[in-house]
Backbone bond lengths (Angstrom), bond angles and torsions (degrees), N, CA, C in turn:
res aa  C-N    CA-C-N  psi(-1)  N-CA   C-N-CA  omega(-1)  CA-C   N-CA-C  phi
1 M - - - 1.443 - - 1.505 110.39 -
2 Q 1.227 118.40 134.24 1.471 120.62 174.08 1.467 117.41 -71.46
3 R 1.286 116.43 152.55 1.500 118.72 -170.47 1.542 110.52 -118.65
4 I 1.364 112.74 134.79 1.462 119.78 179.74 1.464 106.90 -115.37
5 C 1.322 122.86 124.42 1.504 125.37 169.71 1.504 105.77 -99.00
6 V 1.316 113.98 136.49 1.441 123.86 -176.62 1.455 110.84 -126.27
7 D 1.428 116.11 126.79 1.525 118.14 -179.80 1.500 103.70 -76.94
8 M 1.299 114.50 158.32 1.553 122.88 -176.26 1.490 108.93 -93.24
9 D 1.371 117.99 -59.02 1.447 119.42 -172.29 1.627 112.30 -76.87
10 E 1.271 108.35 128.82 1.424 121.90 -178.79 1.521 115.71 65.93
11 V 1.411 113.53 18.15 1.432 119.69 177.87 1.618 103.61 -129.48
12 M 1.315 117.07 -48.40 1.427 122.86 178.07 1.519 110.14 -108.31
13 A 1.376 116.09 -37.28 1.451 120.12 -171.50 1.566 103.58 -118.53
14 D 1.389 114.07 133.32 1.459 120.78 -177.69 1.566 111.37 -79.59
15 T 1.356 116.63 71.30 1.399 122.31 179.47 1.565 114.16 -61.26
16 L 1.236 114.52 -43.29 1.453 122.32 -176.68 1.594 109.26 -60.07
17 A 1.347 117.19 -44.93 1.481 119.90 -179.29 1.510 111.15 -54.90
18 E 1.338 116.07 -42.97 1.475 123.94 -177.67 1.490 110.76 -71.03
19 H 1.333 115.21 -41.66 1.439 118.82 176.96 1.505 112.56 -61.03
20 L 1.352 112.10 -44.97 1.490 116.77 -176.43 1.656 106.17 -69.97
21 R 1.237 116.19 -40.12 1.471 115.93 175.45 1.468 117.79 -52.70
22 R 1.328 115.63 -47.39 1.373 128.81 177.20 1.586 114.07 -61.80
23 Y 1.340 107.60 -47.32 1.532 117.24 179.00 1.560 109.09 -62.85
24 N 1.300 119.66 -49.36 1.452 123.88 -176.43 1.572 108.02 -66.52
25 Q 1.237 122.43 -42.18 1.393 127.77 179.10 1.561 111.44 -58.96
26 T 1.343 110.76 -50.03 1.452 119.07 -175.71 1.494 115.46 -68.02
27 F 1.345 114.10 -41.32 1.425 121.97 -174.66 1.594 114.76 -103.89
28 D 1.342 112.62 7.37 1.486 118.81 177.93 1.554 106.42 58.19
29 E 1.207 121.20 43.88 1.451 125.09 178.38 1.500 113.24 -107.70
30 D 1.312 118.38 173.34 1.420 122.48 175.61 1.616 109.98 -137.58
31 V 1.369 112.76 51.61 1.425 120.05 176.01 1.544 110.30 -68.17
32 T 1.379 116.92 130.69 1.468 120.71 177.65 1.480 114.14 -111.90
33 L 1.229 118.08 175.87 1.494 121.84 176.83 1.495 106.46 -67.35
34 D 1.301 119.14 -37.50 1.600 117.30 174.39 1.407 115.20 -56.93
35 D 1.325 118.48 -34.06 1.424 125.02 179.01 1.537 113.78 -65.41
36 L 1.309 115.16 -20.48 1.483 124.26 -177.27 1.447 113.81 -98.30
37 A 1.303 119.75 -0.55 1.544 122.12 -179.58 1.493 111.60 -50.83
38 G 1.346 112.81 109.50 1.418 122.26 179.63 1.527 119.19 86.35
39 K 1.428 109.04 4.69 1.511 115.83 -174.77 1.602 108.21 -137.68
40 G 1.272 112.54 159.05 1.488 113.76 168.74 1.477 109.18 -98.66
41 L 1.321 116.71 168.86 1.426 125.02 178.15 1.539 110.54 -60.05
42 W 1.325 120.72 -39.43 1.355 123.51 175.21 1.519 115.43 -54.52
43 E 1.388 114.24 -35.55 1.454 117.34 -174.54 1.505 112.46 -77.29
44 I 1.441 119.26 -23.68 1.411 118.64 179.58 1.494 114.40 -100.00
45 A 1.337 117.74 -6.72 1.438 117.22 -178.12 1.581 109.05 -85.49
46 P 1.294 117.01 138.70 1.485 117.31 177.24 1.580 111.56 -57.10
47 L 1.305 110.06 154.33 1.467 116.30 -179.31 1.582 113.02 -55.24
48 D 1.302 118.30 -36.78 1.399 118.32 -175.25 1.574 111.59 -72.54
49 R 1.369 117.60 -5.13 1.426 120.56 177.97 1.478 115.22 -105.91
50 Q 1.316 114.24 1.05 1.525 120.52 -176.48 1.565 111.29 -64.91
51 T 1.295 119.44 -37.96 1.415 124.16 -177.59 1.532 108.84 -66.89
52 Q 1.344 115.74 -40.73 1.478 118.12 177.36 1.498 112.66 -70.14
53 L 1.380 117.70 -32.78 1.550 119.05 175.96 1.478 107.34 -60.96
54 R 1.337 121.26 -43.74 1.404 122.71 177.75 1.517 112.60 -65.36
55 A 1.314 118.67 -33.72 1.460 122.93 -179.34 1.524 109.40 -68.65
56 F 1.302 117.48 -34.41 1.478 118.53 172.85 1.484 113.50 -53.49
57 L 1.378 116.68 -46.95 1.423 122.40 178.99 1.534 113.91 -67.63
58 D 1.306 115.62 -30.02 1.519 120.13 -178.43 1.515 110.63 -82.13
59 A 1.294 119.50 -8.86 1.465 122.08 -177.54 1.587 108.73 -66.72
60 E 1.268 114.82 133.57 1.490 121.39 -174.76 1.408 112.68 -54.03
61 D 1.400 123.20 -30.18 1.445 123.42 -175.91 1.507 114.23 -96.25
62 F 1.375 117.11 -4.26 1.513 116.29 -169.86 1.487 110.68 -60.37
63 F 1.377 121.73 -53.00 1.439 120.43 -170.44 1.562 107.63 -79.33
64 E 1.346 122.68 -9.01 1.461 124.94 178.17 1.513 111.68 -72.39
65 V 1.357 118.12 -32.56 1.455 123.47 -164.40 1.534 116.18 -102.68
66 L 1.349 112.18 4.28 1.491 116.98 -176.99 1.386 114.14 -66.59
67 D 1.435 115.17 138.52 1.475 121.49 176.99 1.545 105.87 -72.00
68 V 1.389 112.15 154.79 1.496 118.88 172.63 1.446 109.03 -84.19
69 I 1.351 118.17 139.03 1.506 125.44 178.80 1.561 103.38 -66.14
70 L 1.291 117.54 133.63 1.435 128.96 178.56 1.544 107.71 -47.40
71 D 1.316 114.16 130.41 1.456 127.65 171.36 1.618 112.55 73.48
72 S 1.253 117.41 -5.58 1.534 119.44 -174.88 1.454 109.69 -62.53
73 Q 1.292 120.10 -41.43 1.477 122.71 -177.71 1.548 109.84 -65.17
74 R 1.324 116.16 -52.17 1.412 118.05 -178.62 1.539 114.06 -57.83
75 V 1.363 113.92 -46.94 1.428 117.01 -174.08 1.523 111.37 -71.31
76 L 1.322 118.02 -37.35 1.468 122.30 -179.95 1.594 108.98 -67.24
77 E 1.343 114.71 -37.95 1.441 116.97 177.18 1.503 111.63 -63.70
78 D 1.301 115.83 -41.31 1.487 120.56 176.56 1.514 109.72 -67.12
79 L 1.234 120.91 -47.13 1.509 120.30 178.26 1.474 111.50 -61.90
80 S 1.278 119.03 -31.27 1.530 118.62 -178.78 1.528 114.10 -64.95
81 A 1.308 116.40 -13.89 1.500 119.85 172.52 1.444 113.16 -75.48
82 R 1.369 116.18 -22.00 1.506 120.88 -174.18 1.438 115.00 -121.35
83 F 1.347 118.02 -13.17 1.488 125.91 -178.52 1.464 110.31 -132.62
84 E 1.295 118.62 156.06 1.458 122.72 169.56 1.542 105.81 -90.07
85 I 1.302 115.18 120.69 1.471 123.37 -176.24 1.495 112.42 -104.84
86 F 1.406 113.38 129.44 1.392 121.52 174.70 1.444 109.69 -122.30
87 I 1.389 120.90 140.70 1.410 122.11 174.09 1.524 103.82 -100.55
88 A 1.460 113.87 126.40 1.349 121.10 -179.58 1.564 109.67 -119.90
89 T 1.300 115.22 113.18 1.484 118.04 -177.44 1.497 109.34 -130.98
90 Q 1.325 112.91 139.66 1.581 118.19 -178.36 1.568 107.05 -79.88
91 A 1.259 118.28 64.85 1.418 123.43 -176.62 1.494 110.06 -64.56
92 M 1.349 118.89 -31.64 1.485 119.22 -179.72 1.484 114.16 -65.58
93 V 1.334 122.54 -7.79 1.407 122.51 177.73 1.596 104.94 -76.33
94 V 1.319 117.57 -28.86 1.470 122.82 172.46 1.525 105.78 -127.95
95 P 1.278 116.91 83.54 1.477 119.24 -172.21 1.558 118.26 -55.07
96 N 1.325 114.50 -31.72 1.479 114.30 176.55 1.504 114.41 -77.10
97 S 1.380 117.78 8.05 1.500 121.72 -179.22 1.517 106.46 -89.44
98 L 1.284 123.23 -7.18 1.499 126.71 -172.47 1.564 107.44 -61.02
99 G 1.314 117.70 -54.92 1.464 116.00 179.45 1.520 116.39 -65.38
100 P 1.331 116.33 -42.53 1.471 117.65 -175.86 1.591 108.80 -69.23
101 K 1.421 117.54 -34.99 1.449 117.98 178.55 1.549 110.67 -68.58
102 Y 1.310 112.77 -40.59 1.481 116.73 177.73 1.505 111.93 -55.93
103 R 1.441 116.10 -51.16 1.382 119.98 178.36 1.544 117.57 -61.37
104 W 1.348 110.90 -37.50 1.501 120.20 176.82 1.557 108.14 -59.25
105 L 1.326 115.73 -49.74 1.521 120.28 -175.94 1.574 106.47 -63.82
106 Q 1.285 116.46 -42.83 1.528 118.59 179.46 1.508 113.32 -57.96
107 R 1.426 112.37 -41.47 1.404 118.59 -174.75 1.584 109.80 -73.50
108 H 1.223 115.55 -44.52 1.533 118.09 -173.51 1.582 115.73 -96.11
109 F 1.298 118.10 -21.70 1.448 123.18 -174.59 1.523 111.99 -134.89
110 S 1.294 114.80 51.45 1.464 123.62 -173.35 1.583 112.54 -65.51
111 F 1.272 114.40 -15.11 1.506 120.26 -179.72 1.508 107.99 -79.72
112 I 1.303 120.69 -11.37 1.529 122.86 175.78 1.501 105.88 -100.36
113 P 1.321 119.52 117.92 1.373 122.78 -177.23 1.631 114.21 -67.49
114 P 1.294 117.97 146.93 1.527 120.28 177.45 1.487 110.98 -52.73
115 T 1.279 120.08 -31.60 1.501 121.11 -179.47 1.535 111.10 -61.17
116 H 1.384 116.92 -15.32 1.451 121.13 -177.74 1.534 110.94 -105.43
117 Y 1.289 117.34 19.88 1.494 123.57 174.11 1.510 106.89 -96.74
118 V 1.241 119.62 129.37 1.526 122.78 175.81 1.594 105.88 -121.15
119 F 1.313 113.82 107.51 1.466 120.54 176.22 1.552 105.77 -95.84
120 C 1.298 116.23 111.32 1.500 117.47 -169.74 1.545 109.21 -131.62
121 G 1.225 116.91 175.21 1.462 127.05 172.73 1.541 111.02 -100.53
122 T 1.307 113.60 -36.21 1.502 119.26 178.02 1.491 109.76 -137.78
123 K 1.323 115.70 143.34 1.420 114.93 -177.19 1.550 113.47 -94.32
124 S 1.368 113.96 9.74 1.473 118.20 177.99 1.508 109.56 -65.83
125 I 1.346 117.91 -16.93 1.460 123.09 -175.64 1.566 109.99 -78.87
126 L 1.302 115.79 -14.08 1.558 117.86 -169.44 1.558 108.04 -72.12
127 R 1.344 111.55 139.92 1.472 117.69 169.94 1.533 106.83 -122.72
128 A 1.208 116.44 113.61 1.444 120.70 -177.71 1.511 106.87 -162.66
129 D 1.363 113.30 170.87 1.485 119.01 178.27 1.484 113.51 -77.35
130 Y 1.383 112.98 -35.66 1.456 120.79 -173.36 1.501 106.56 -138.97
131 L 1.398 111.83 153.46 1.477 119.66 172.37 1.548 104.16 -139.97
132 I 1.323 117.41 126.65 1.408 123.60 175.19 1.489 104.65 -109.08
133 D 1.388 115.16 118.74 1.432 122.98 -170.38 1.540 108.36 -151.67
134 D 1.412 112.89 152.37 1.524 117.00 176.63 1.533 110.85 -96.10
135 Q 1.327 119.32 -5.16 1.431 120.15 -176.05 1.589 109.14 -103.24
136 P 1.315 118.46 114.34 1.420 120.45 -177.80 1.555 113.22 -56.26
137 R 1.334 116.35 -37.78 1.504 123.67 -176.35 1.635 105.66 -61.13
138 N 1.264 118.95 -35.74 1.479 117.74 178.56 1.495 110.01 -70.65
139 L 1.356 120.81 -31.66 1.458 119.48 -177.58 1.529 111.48 -80.11
140 T 1.298 119.55 -24.17 1.468 123.38 -178.47 1.584 109.71 -73.34
141 R 1.312 115.63 -27.62 1.435 121.48 175.57 1.488 117.70 -85.18
142 F 1.367 111.66 -16.71 1.453 118.36 -176.40 1.495 115.59 -78.21
143 E 1.295 121.64 140.28 1.531 124.79 -170.89 1.461 109.86 -89.00
144 G 1.360 119.09 -23.64 1.541 120.82 -179.99 1.488 109.50 -90.51
145 Q 1.345 116.94 -160.20 1.396 122.04 178.56 1.523 112.96 -83.23
146 G 1.263 114.66 118.82 1.454 116.99 175.36 1.553 115.27 -89.59
147 L 1.292 115.24 147.47 1.491 119.80 171.05 1.531 107.59 -124.03
148 L 1.367 115.77 121.90 1.492 117.18 178.99 1.523 108.84 -87.27
149 Y 1.330 113.67 120.19 1.462 121.05 178.78 1.453 105.89 -85.35
150 S 1.306 118.90 122.10 1.487 123.89 -173.25 1.522 108.37 -67.85
151 A 1.416 108.52 137.93 1.440 123.40 174.99 1.464 109.57 -150.80
152 P 1.365 120.05 154.84 1.404 117.89 -176.33 1.503 118.26 -47.60
153 H 1.345 115.67 -37.03 1.479 118.51 -176.06 1.527 115.80 -74.79
154 N 1.261 113.61 -15.21 1.559 118.76 179.28 1.469 120.52 -110.74
155 L 1.356 115.00 12.14 1.490 119.64 -177.02 1.452 114.49 -60.62
156 E 1.316 116.77 -30.48 1.492 118.42 177.78 1.501 116.75 -87.60
157 A 1.335 117.51 0.67 1.463 123.55 -179.14 1.529 107.98 -72.63
158 T 1.362 117.98 134.25 1.401 122.64 176.53 1.571 109.93 -124.26
159 G 1.345 112.90 171.20 1.393 117.32 178.20 1.553 116.82 83.39
160 F 1.288 116.46 14.69 1.464 125.06 177.60 1.473 113.13 -124.00
161 V 1.284 115.96 153.42 1.468 118.68 165.35 1.476 106.95 -74.64
162 R 1.320 117.66 120.41 1.510 124.33 -172.02 1.498 107.87 -106.27
163 V 1.355 115.65 135.61 1.379 121.25 168.35 1.531 107.08 -125.01
164 N 1.342 114.02 136.26 1.496 116.99 -172.03 1.477 113.40 -98.17
165 N 1.372 118.33 -12.96 1.479 123.01 -179.23 1.507 109.09 -163.43
166 W 1.306 117.36 177.74 1.461 118.47 -175.10 1.507 111.68 -80.40
167 V 1.278 121.89 -13.66 1.456 123.40 171.11 1.498 110.18 -67.80
168 E 1.395 115.50 -39.57 1.449 120.77 176.17 1.457 111.38 -67.87
169 V 1.365 117.96 -33.43 1.430 121.29 177.80 1.662 108.37 -65.22
170 A 1.261 112.31 -47.72 1.493 116.37 177.04 1.589 112.69 -54.53
171 D 1.434 110.80 -45.77 1.490 113.67 -179.23 1.546 110.79 -65.91
172 Y 1.274 120.72 -31.32 1.449 124.89 -173.51 1.572 102.74 -69.03
173 F 1.330 116.63 -51.12 1.464 122.12 -176.88 1.530 111.49 -68.87
174 T 1.278 118.05 -25.83 1.467 118.55 174.28 1.478 107.99 -65.02
175 G 1.369 118.31 -39.37 1.452 120.11 175.65 1.418 116.34 -67.38
176 V 1.365 117.47 -34.92 1.439 121.76 176.45 1.538 113.19 -63.49
177 V 1.325 114.57 -44.18 1.453 121.11 176.10 1.545 111.43 -63.23
178 S 1.310 117.13 -41.81 1.454 119.94 -177.99 1.627 107.68 -66.08
179 E 1.292 114.52 -39.92 1.524 118.70 179.55 1.512 111.57 -63.54
180 S 1.330 118.00 -42.70 1.440 122.43 -177.45 1.520 113.01 -67.65
181 K 1.381 114.83 -30.59 1.459 120.02 178.55 1.527 108.00 -73.60
182 A 1.385 116.67 -36.46 1.491 117.04 178.56 1.491 111.07 -70.10
183 V 1.303 121.74 -27.89 1.438 122.69 -178.52 1.552 112.52 -71.67
184 V 1.340 117.06 -26.62 1.402 121.56 -176.76 1.461 110.82 -77.93
């Protein structure tokens, strides 16, 4: 069975929306997704706010309250009948996110067993056929087929198979399954 690794933040979990919400509330700003086209929040926030940006991520409740990205549950559950699904998240970048991310996955993606969660520091260790990720740097190190999940910070990235939403992910893998049946 072919294996798909899926990033959590900005692919399954709407991390940016929560980060923006906390930023705007704390600093009485109105930064929108459009303001971030081609940039990350870290790039537009003044230097004196960088410590607070990190503190938002370190908050005990941050990763517990993230919204689920539209259609990710339905598509991943469907794909899990035909592919081995692993969740690969760089949790070691925010070490206290391990427990909250685990609980979030259990609550929203209970059909994926905990044995298929990979909490890592670098995704270069992954061995799979596919990786769906929003960070181009993770895809350049990946040895299988990478799919770049669109996010404001990666809109200018080129040279990747790009998927803009989970419906496009489903369509991509429908084509993969059709091709593999034709080869047999």
